[in-house]
C-alpha positions as CSV (number, residue, x, y, z in Angstrom):
1,Q,-23.5,-12.3,23.7
2,L,-23.8,-8.6,23.7
3,L,-25.5,-8.6,20.3
4,R,-27.8,-11.5,21.2
5,A,-28.9,-9.7,24.4
6,A,-29.5,-6.5,22.5
7,S,-31.5,-8.2,19.8
8,A,-33.8,-9.7,22.4
9,D,-34.1,-6.6,24.6
10,T,-37.5,-5.1,25.2
11,D,-36.1,-1.7,24.2
12,P,-36.7,-1.2,20.5
13,L,-33.7,1.1,20.3
14,L,-31.4,-1.7,21.4
15,R,-32.9,-4.1,19.0
16,A,-32.4,-1.6,16.2
17,A,-28.8,-1.1,17.3
18,A,-28.2,-4.8,17.1
19,L,-29.5,-4.9,13.5
20,Q,-27.2,-2.0,12.6
21,A,-24.3,-3.9,14.0
22,V,-25.2,-7.1,12.1
23,L,-24.7,-5.3,8.8
24,S,-20.9,-5.6,9.4
25,F,-21.2,-9.4,9.2
26,P,-21.1,-11.3,5.9
27,P,-24.7,-11.9,4.7
28,A,-24.7,-15.6,5.5
29,Q,-23.8,-14.9,9.2
30,R,-26.7,-12.4,9.8
31,T,-29.5,-14.9,10.1
32,E,-29.2,-15.9,13.8
33,L,-29.8,-12.3,15.0
34,A,-31.8,-10.7,12.2
35,L,-34.3,-13.4,11.4
36,P,-36.2,-13.2,14.7
37,L,-36.5,-9.4,14.3
38,A,-37.9,-9.9,10.7
39,E,-41.2,-10.6,12.5
40,D,-40.9,-7.9,15.1
41,R,-44.2,-6.1,16.0
42,L,-42.6,-2.8,15.0
43,L,-42.5,-2.0,11.3
44,D,-39.3,0.0,11.6
45,L,-37.5,-3.1,13.0
46,R,-38.9,-5.3,10.3
47,V,-37.6,-2.9,7.7
48,K,-34.1,-2.9,9.2
49,A,-34.2,-6.7,9.4
50,G,-35.2,-6.8,5.8
51,R,-32.1,-4.8,4.9
52,A,-29.9,-7.0,7.0
53,L,-31.3,-10.2,5.5
54,A,-31.6,-9.0,1.9
55,A,-28.5,-10.7,0.6
56,V,-28.7,-13.9,2.7
57,P,-28.5,-16.8,0.2
58,D,-31.3,-19.3,-0.1
59,A,-28.8,-22.1,0.7
60,A,-28.1,-20.6,4.1
61,I,-31.7,-20.8,5.3
62,G,-34.7,-23.2,5.1
63,P,-38.0,-22.7,3.1
64,E,-39.9,-21.1,6.0
65,Q,-37.0,-18.8,6.8
66,R,-36.9,-17.7,3.2
67,Q,-40.5,-16.6,3.4
68,V,-39.8,-14.6,6.5
69,R,-36.7,-13.0,4.8
70,D,-38.7,-12.2,1.6
71,R,-41.5,-10.5,3.6
72,A,-39.1,-8.4,5.5
73,F,-37.2,-7.5,2.4
74,A,-40.5,-6.4,0.8
75,D,-41.1,-4.1,3.8
76,Y,-37.6,-2.7,3.2
77,V,-38.2,-2.0,-0.5
78,A,-41.6,-0.4,0.2
79,S,-40.1,1.9,2.8
80,E,-37.5,3.1,0.3
81,R,-40.1,3.5,-2.5
82,A,-42.0,5.8,-0.1
83,A,-39.2,8.3,-0.5
84,A,-38.6,7.7,-4.2
85,E,-38.3,11.4,-4.9
86,R,-34.9,11.4,-3.2
87,P,-31.7,10.0,-4.8
88,E,-30.7,8.3,-1.5
89,S,-33.6,6.0,-1.8
90,H,-32.6,4.7,-5.2
91,Y,-29.0,4.5,-4.2
92,N,-29.9,2.4,-1.2
93,L,-32.0,0.0,-3.3
94,G,-29.2,-0.1,-5.9
95,S,-26.7,-1.1,-3.3
96,V,-28.9,-3.8,-1.9
97,Y,-29.7,-5.2,-5.3
98,A,-26.0,-5.3,-6.1
99,E,-25.3,-7.2,-2.9
100,R,-28.0,-9.6,-3.9
101,G,-26.4,-10.2,-7.3
102,E,-29.3,-8.5,-9.2
103,A,-27.1,-6.3,-11.4
104,D,-29.8,-5.1,-13.8
105,R,-32.0,-3.8,-11.0
106,A,-29.0,-2.3,-9.3
107,D,-28.0,-0.4,-12.4
108,A,-31.5,0.9,-12.9
109,E,-31.6,2.2,-9.4
110,F,-28.3,4.0,-9.7
111,A,-29.4,5.5,-12.9
112,A,-32.6,6.7,-11.3
113,A,-30.6,8.3,-8.5
114,L,-28.4,10.2,-10.9
115,K,-31.4,11.3,-12.9
116,L,-32.7,13.0,-9.7
117,D,-29.3,14.5,-8.8
118,S,-26.5,14.5,-11.3
119,R,-24.0,15.4,-8.5
120,F,-24.8,12.5,-6.3
121,V,-21.3,11.0,-6.0
122,P,-22.1,7.7,-4.2
123,A,-24.3,6.6,-7.1
124,Y,-21.4,7.2,-9.6
125,A,-19.0,5.3,-7.3
126,N,-21.3,2.3,-6.7
127,R,-22.4,2.1,-10.4
128,A,-18.8,2.1,-11.5
129,D,-18.0,-0.6,-8.9
130,L,-21.0,-2.7,-10.2
131,Y,-19.5,-2.5,-13.8
132,R,-16.1,-3.3,-12.5
133,A,-17.4,-6.4,-10.7
134,Q,-18.9,-7.5,-14.0
135,G,-15.6,-7.0,-15.9
136,R,-17.0,-4.1,-17.8
137,E,-14.0,-1.8,-17.2
138,D,-14.9,0.5,-20.1
139,L,-18.3,1.3,-18.6
140,A,-16.8,1.8,-15.1
141,A,-14.3,4.3,-16.4
142,A,-16.9,6.1,-18.4
143,T,-19.2,6.3,-15.3
144,L,-16.4,7.8,-13.3
145,A,-15.6,10.3,-16.1
146,D,-19.2,11.4,-16.1
147,G,-19.0,11.9,-12.4
148,L,-15.9,14.1,-12.6
149,R,-17.6,16.2,-15.2
150,A,-20.5,16.7,-12.9
151,V,-18.5,17.1,-9.7
152,P,-15.0,18.3,-10.8
153,G,-12.3,17.6,-8.2
154,D,-14.2,15.1,-6.1
155,A,-11.7,13.1,-4.1
156,T,-13.6,9.8,-4.2
157,L,-14.1,9.9,-7.9
158,L,-10.5,10.9,-8.5
159,H,-9.3,8.0,-6.4
160,L,-11.5,5.5,-8.1
161,S,-10.5,6.8,-11.5
162,G,-6.9,6.4,-10.5
163,L,-7.5,2.8,-9.6
164,A,-9.2,2.3,-12.9
165,R,-6.1,3.6,-14.7
166,V,-4.0,1.1,-12.6
167,R,-6.2,-1.7,-13.8
168,A,-5.7,-0.4,-17.4
169,H,-1.9,-0.5,-16.8
170,D,-1.7,3.3,-17.2
171,L,0.5,4.0,-14.2
172,P,1.5,7.6,-15.2
173,G,-2.2,8.6,-15.6
174,A,-3.1,6.7,-12.4
175,L,-0.4,8.6,-10.4
176,E,-1.8,12.0,-11.4
177,L,-5.3,11.0,-10.5
178,L,-4.3,9.4,-7.2
179,R,-2.1,12.5,-6.3
180,R,-5.1,14.8,-7.0
181,A,-7.3,12.6,-4.8
182,A,-4.8,12.6,-1.9
183,T,-4.5,16.4,-2.2
184,A,-8.2,16.9,-2.3
185,A,-8.7,14.8,0.8
186,P,-5.6,15.3,3.0
187,D,-7.4,13.7,6.0
188,N,-8.2,10.5,4.1
189,A,-5.4,8.1,5.2
190,H,-6.4,5.4,2.7
191,F,-6.1,7.8,-0.3
192,I,-2.7,8.8,0.8
193,Y,-1.6,5.2,1.4
194,V,-2.7,4.1,-2.1
195,Y,-1.0,7.1,-3.7
196,A,2.2,6.3,-1.8
197,V,2.1,2.7,-2.8
198,A,1.7,3.7,-6.4
199,L,4.6,6.1,-6.2
200,N,6.8,3.3,-4.7
201,S,5.7,0.9,-7.4
202,S,6.6,3.4,-10.1
203,G,10.2,3.6,-8.8
204,Q,9.8,6.7,-6.6
205,P,10.5,5.4,-3.1
206,G,11.7,8.7,-1.8
207,P,8.5,10.7,-2.7
208,A,6.4,7.7,-1.5
209,L,8.0,7.8,2.0
210,Q,7.8,11.6,2.1
211,A,4.0,11.4,1.4
212,V,3.5,8.9,4.1
213,E,5.7,10.7,6.7
214,S,3.9,14.0,6.0
215,A,0.5,12.3,6.6
216,L,1.7,10.6,9.7
217,R,2.2,14.0,11.3
218,T,-1.6,14.5,11.5
219,Q,-2.6,10.8,11.5
220,P,0.0,9.0,13.6
221,Y,-2.1,6.0,14.4
222,S,-3.2,5.0,10.9
223,P,-2.4,1.3,10.5
224,E,-2.1,1.7,6.7
225,L,0.3,4.6,6.8
226,L,2.4,3.0,9.5
227,S,2.6,-0.2,7.6
228,A,3.6,1.6,4.4
229,A,6.3,3.7,6.0
230,S,7.8,0.6,7.7
231,A,7.8,-1.3,4.5
232,F,9.4,1.6,2.5
233,E,12.1,2.0,5.2
234,R,12.9,-1.7,5.2
235,A,13.0,-1.8,1.4
236,A,15.5,1.0,1.5
237,G,17.7,-1.0,3.9
238,H,16.8,1.1,6.9
239,A,15.4,-1.7,9.1
240,L,16.1,-0.8,12.7
241,G,19.0,-2.7,14.2
242,V,19.3,-4.9,11.0
243,P,22.4,-4.9,8.8
244,L,22.1,-3.9,5.2
245,A,21.4,-7.0,3.1
246,G,24.6,-8.7,2.0
247,T,26.9,-6.2,3.7
248,G,27.3,-7.6,7.2
249,R,27.4,-4.0,8.6
250,A,25.0,-1.6,10.1
251,R,23.0,0.8,8.1
252,R,24.6,4.0,6.8
253,G,25.2,6.8,9.2
254,D,27.9,8.7,11.1
255,P,30.1,6.1,12.9
256,A,30.2,8.4,15.9
257,D,26.4,7.9,16.2
258,R,26.9,4.3,16.8
259,Q,29.8,4.7,19.2
260,D,28.3,7.4,21.5
261,P,24.9,6.5,22.9
262,R,24.6,9.9,24.6
263,R,24.1,11.6,21.2
264,P,20.4,12.5,20.7
265,L,18.3,10.8,18.1
266,R,18.2,12.5,14.7
267,R,15.1,14.4,13.8
268,A,12.3,12.0,12.5
269,G,12.2,12.1,8.8
270,S,15.9,13.3,8.4
271,R,18.1,11.5,5.9
272,G,18.6,7.9,6.8
273,A,16.4,8.0,9.9
274,A,13.2,6.1,10.3
275,P,10.3,8.2,11.6
276,A,10.0,8.0,15.3
277,S,6.3,7.0,14.9
278,L,7.4,3.7,13.4
279,R,9.7,2.5,16.1
280,T,8.6,0.2,18.8
281,S,9.7,-0.3,22.4
282,G,12.9,-2.4,22.6
283,D,14.2,-1.4,19.1
284,R,17.3,0.5,18.8
285,C,17.8,3.4,16.4
286,G,20.0,2.4,13.4
287,Q,21.8,5.8,13.7
288,C,22.7,6.1,17.4
289,R,21.8,2.7,18.8
290,R,19.7,4.2,21.6
291,R,16.6,2.4,22.9
292,I,13.4,3.7,21.4
293,P,10.6,4.7,23.9
294,R,7.4,2.8,24.0
295,L,4.6,3.9,21.7
296,P,0.8,3.5,22.1
297,A,-0.3,0.3,20.5
298,V,-2.2,0.6,17.3
299,G,-4.0,-2.7,18.0
300,P,-4.8,-5.8,15.9
301,P,-7.1,-5.9,12.9
302,L,-10.7,-6.0,13.8
303,D,-12.7,-9.1,13.1
304,G,-16.4,-9.0,12.3
305,M,-17.6,-9.3,15.9
306,N,-15.2,-6.5,17.0
307,R,-16.3,-4.2,14.2
308,A,-19.9,-4.9,15.2
309,A,-19.1,-4.0,18.8
310,L,-17.6,-0.7,17.7
311,I,-20.9,0.1,16.0
312,L,-23.2,-1.3,18.7
313,V,-21.6,0.1,21.9
314,P,-22.0,3.8,21.0
315,L,-25.6,3.1,19.9
316,L,-26.3,1.3,23.1
317,L,-24.9,4.2,25.1
318,L,-27.1,6.6,23.1
319,A,-30.1,4.5,23.7
320,V,-29.5,4.3,27.5
321,A,-29.0,8.1,27.6
322,A,-32.3,8.6,25.8
């Protein structure tokens, strides 16, 4: 309802914010809000609607709606062509053509972006992803290698190169690239999460948990890191309040810990102790059996509408402030 109201508002800033939010929806679900704005009196809104509707499949709309979509998409392409001297313009077009399934056009636009700026990392990343989606892993790997030669040490290219090595079943090579990516971008929780999972998969659960716990000190609310740490602890038999599999006894630890509830919790991250950031209210520590204090909720995964609201609400506030 919020998006519908914004898309029909007389304020063009709110209509533009609604179109920006719609981009978080799957293409087939964008028509209800974006199609009416494809015929807006303002060219800027028609351009934004063209971007939102670009990948809407013919089967999802009728013949007249297709004409509206195609006109708005033509406006979008023309607006990007007006800035063709910039790599971002070609990158944007390449990304849209890839979303539309027009691989040859997408490839040509990414190549044009890199011709203008050989250090433009997003074009390397999306071009490699285009090749990967086509099953052309050799070209994907070569594109990422070209990117790393142009921009040595870039975290995104290192991460994607590591994933390419995983797909090629070269786990040792993948681990080194993923480690370098996580080191180059210590604030990127996803890169650290993937590196930790790769470590764990290679039979190194200790270093995997250590990498996650270290990252949790600065990113304590990352769902990926919390999930990984919990999984690693449980795989090691450290589930809180749960006996070790097949033993019928509590997890390892000093028996005095279990007998005397007045003893303080061991330091998070110490041997055998699950990080405090992973414990939830009502659990009891496996070491000392004391009740764990309540933690702030991380929250459930966001669906499309909630993601859109996260985008729209700040934009609405900015529009009101203006």
